[in-house]
C-alpha positions as CSV (number, residue, x, y, z in Angstrom):
1,T,57.7,-165.8,68.6
2,H,57.9,-165.7,64.9
3,G,57.4,-169.3,63.9
4,G,59.6,-171.7,62.6
5,G,59.0,-172.0,58.9
6,L,56.1,-172.9,56.4
7,T,54.7,-175.7,58.7
8,I,55.1,-174.1,62.7
9,P,53.0,-171.3,63.0
10,S,54.1,-168.2,65.2
11,L,53.2,-167.6,69.0
12,H,50.8,-165.1,68.0
13,D,48.8,-167.8,66.1
14,F,47.9,-169.2,69.6
15,V,46.8,-166.0,71.7
16,R,43.6,-165.5,72.1
17,S,43.8,-162.1,73.6
18,Y,46.2,-159.8,75.1
19,T,45.9,-157.1,78.1
20,I,48.1,-154.1,77.4
21,V,49.2,-151.0,79.5
22,L,48.3,-147.7,77.4
23,P,50.6,-144.6,77.7
24,D,48.1,-143.1,80.0
25,G,48.5,-146.4,82.4
26,A,45.0,-147.9,81.5
27,L,44.7,-151.3,80.9
28,K,42.9,-152.6,77.5
29,R,42.0,-156.2,76.4
30,V,42.7,-156.7,72.5
31,D,41.0,-159.7,71.2
32,K,40.1,-160.7,67.5
33,E,36.4,-160.0,68.0
34,T,36.5,-156.5,69.7
35,S,39.8,-155.1,68.2
36,P,40.4,-157.1,65.5
37,T,42.8,-154.6,63.5
38,L,45.0,-153.9,66.8
39,F,45.0,-157.6,67.5
40,R,46.5,-158.3,64.4
41,A,49.0,-155.6,64.7
42,M,50.0,-157.0,68.2
43,A,52.2,-159.6,66.5
44,P,55.0,-157.6,65.0
45,S,54.6,-154.4,67.1
46,M,57.1,-155.8,69.5
47,G,55.3,-153.4,72.5
48,L,54.6,-150.4,70.1
49,F,50.7,-150.4,71.2
50,G,51.4,-151.0,74.8
51,A,53.1,-153.0,77.4
52,V,51.8,-156.6,77.4
53,V,51.1,-157.7,80.7
54,E,48.6,-160.9,80.2
55,M,47.8,-163.1,77.4
56,E,45.2,-165.9,77.1
57,M,46.9,-168.7,74.8
58,A,44.8,-171.6,73.3
59,V,46.6,-174.9,74.5
60,V,47.2,-177.0,72.0
61,P,48.3,-180.7,71.8
62,L,52.4,-181.2,72.0
63,E,53.9,-181.7,68.7
64,I,57.4,-183.5,68.4
65,L,59.7,-181.1,66.5
66,E,62.8,-181.6,64.9
67,A,65.6,-179.0,64.5
68,Q,67.7,-179.0,61.2
69,M,70.1,-176.7,59.9
70,I,70.8,-177.1,56.1
71,S,73.1,-174.6,54.0
72,I,71.9,-173.4,50.8
73,P,73.9,-171.3,48.3
74,V,72.5,-167.8,47.9
75,D,72.0,-168.4,44.5
76,D,70.1,-171.0,44.8
77,V,67.8,-169.1,47.2
78,I,67.6,-166.4,44.8
79,Q,66.1,-168.7,42.1
80,C,63.2,-169.4,44.4
81,F,61.8,-165.5,44.2
82,D,62.0,-165.8,40.3
């Protein structure tokens, strides 16, 4: 859900709307147009703003992905942030 790196977006990038259950039991539809701040906050919230009971997702063409694992020494990684 958090993406696969620089070229693979997160699942949230394909979400058009969420329907969440609020603490009082009410349903709320959250989308970019009507609730832009809450919509952006939904990606990292892990349920903090309500239980997600429905999502509308964009359909995109299937792309071939290749999984790779590389090992990089910590000192090399630290240099990238200088």
